[in-house]
C-alpha positions as CSV (number, residue, x, y, z in Angstrom):
1,M,12.0,-7.6,-9.6
2,N,10.2,-9.2,-6.6
3,S,10.5,-7.4,-3.6
4,T,8.7,-6.9,-0.3
5,E,9.3,-3.7,1.8
6,Q,7.8,-2.2,4.9
7,T,6.9,1.7,4.7
8,S,7.4,2.1,8.5
9,N,9.3,1.1,11.4
10,R,7.4,3.6,13.6
11,P,6.6,2.8,17.2
12,A,2.9,1.6,17.8
13,A,2.1,5.1,19.0
14,L,2.8,6.5,15.7
15,E,1.1,3.9,13.4
16,G,-2.1,4.8,11.5
17,T,-5.3,3.4,12.3
18,H,-5.7,1.3,9.4
19,H,-2.9,-0.9,8.0
20,W,-2.7,-1.7,4.1
21,I,-1.1,-4.2,1.8
22,I,-0.9,-3.9,-2.0
23,T,0.8,-6.4,-4.5
24,V,1.1,-5.1,-8.0
25,E,2.8,-6.7,-11.1
26,Q,3.8,-6.2,-14.3
27,P,3.1,-9.6,-15.9
28,G,6.2,-11.6,-16.7
29,R,8.4,-8.8,-15.6
30,A,8.1,-7.3,-12.1
31,S,6.0,-7.4,-8.9
32,L,6.1,-5.6,-5.7
33,T,4.2,-6.0,-2.4
34,I,4.5,-3.4,0.4
35,D,2.8,-2.3,3.4
36,G,2.2,0.4,5.6
37,S,-0.4,2.4,8.0
38,C,-2.2,5.6,7.3
39,T,-5.4,7.4,9.1
40,P,-8.0,8.1,6.6
41,G,-9.5,11.7,6.6
42,L,-12.7,12.2,7.8
43,G,-15.3,11.0,4.9
44,A,-12.6,9.0,3.1
45,T,-14.0,5.8,1.4
46,R,-12.0,2.6,1.0
47,R,-11.7,3.3,-2.7
48,D,-9.9,6.7,-1.7
49,V,-7.4,4.9,0.3
50,F,-6.9,2.4,-2.5
51,R,-6.0,5.1,-5.0
52,D,-3.7,7.0,-2.5
53,V,-1.9,3.5,-1.7
54,K,-1.6,2.8,-5.5
55,A,-0.3,6.0,-6.1
56,F,2.2,5.8,-3.4
57,A,3.7,2.6,-4.6
58,E,4.0,3.9,-8.3
59,S,5.9,6.9,-7.0
60,K,8.2,4.8,-5.1
61,H,8.9,2.4,-7.8
62,P,8.1,4.2,-11.3
63,D,8.7,1.2,-13.3
64,L,5.4,-0.5,-11.9
65,R,3.5,2.6,-13.3
66,G,0.3,1.2,-14.6
67,A,0.9,-2.3,-13.1
68,N,-1.8,-4.8,-12.4
69,V,-3.2,-4.9,-8.9
70,V,-3.3,-8.5,-7.5
71,F,-3.9,-7.9,-4.1
72,F,-5.1,-5.3,-1.8
73,A,-5.9,-5.3,2.1
74,L,-7.1,-2.5,4.2
75,E,-8.0,-3.4,7.9
76,S,-8.2,-1.7,11.4
77,N,-4.7,-1.4,12.8
78,Q,-6.0,-2.7,16.3
79,I,-5.3,-6.2,17.7
């Protein structure tokens, strides 16, 4: 299963302050790339967001629970 999925088609005004992308892979079996936006809570770290995003990906695709993360990006959602 190779797939790309967008987690939100919301208007820009409703997007979070940060955009994230994660790719996970079960070597030789499956991979997944998804993206979305979020607004981290006060005092949240990049690591906190990474863990939340990975948990989100695993909740949406349980067959990839425990998969290797091969890419993660978290950036400001402003241009």
